[in-house]
N, C-alpha and C positions, 0 to 999 in steps of 0.2 A: 050137412045139414040137421041131425040130431041136438049135435054140438048147440049150433042156431039159437033150435025152438028151448032147448032149456037154458040157455043166455036168457032169451027173451022173455020166459016165462017166471024164472026166477024173481027174487027179492028188489026190485026195483033199486037202482041207485041214484043217490042225489048226488050231481054235479058239483063237486066242493072246488074243482080248480077252476071251472067257467064261474063260480059264486062270487072266488075270492078276487077272480079278474076282474068283476062287471065294480066292485067293489073298491079294490084298491085304483080302476078306470077312473071312478066315481069323484074320489078325493082328489086324483090327479087333474082331474077335468075342473072341480071348484075351485082347487088352487091355482092353477096355471088362469084360469080367469078372471079369480079377484085379483093376482097381481096386474093382468091387461089393464084390469079394470081402472085398480087403484095409478096407474100410469099412465093414463088417456089423459084426455082434457078435461077436466070439471063440468059441470053445469053450472049454472047462472044460480049464485047464492052460494056456491062451494069450495069457490076460485083462492079466498083465502084461510080454509081448512087446512090443520095437517094434516100430514099421512103417514097412519100406523108404522112403528117403527118394524115391524117384522117383514113390511114390505120393500124390497132393493128398488134405487135407485137402478133407471135404466136410463143410458143417454142414446138420442136421437141421430 
């Protein structure tokens, strides 16, 4: 019990692993969402626009 109280009262730890996981997850979500958006049907007025070279073609 004393050990638990010492750990709790010691200098606060910054959760680096959680922060890195959140950053990597956010970047992955933005990347996957961007690819999905570019591969979706185009809104009116965007039908003739070209797709960026970095976005892969996905067969339906």
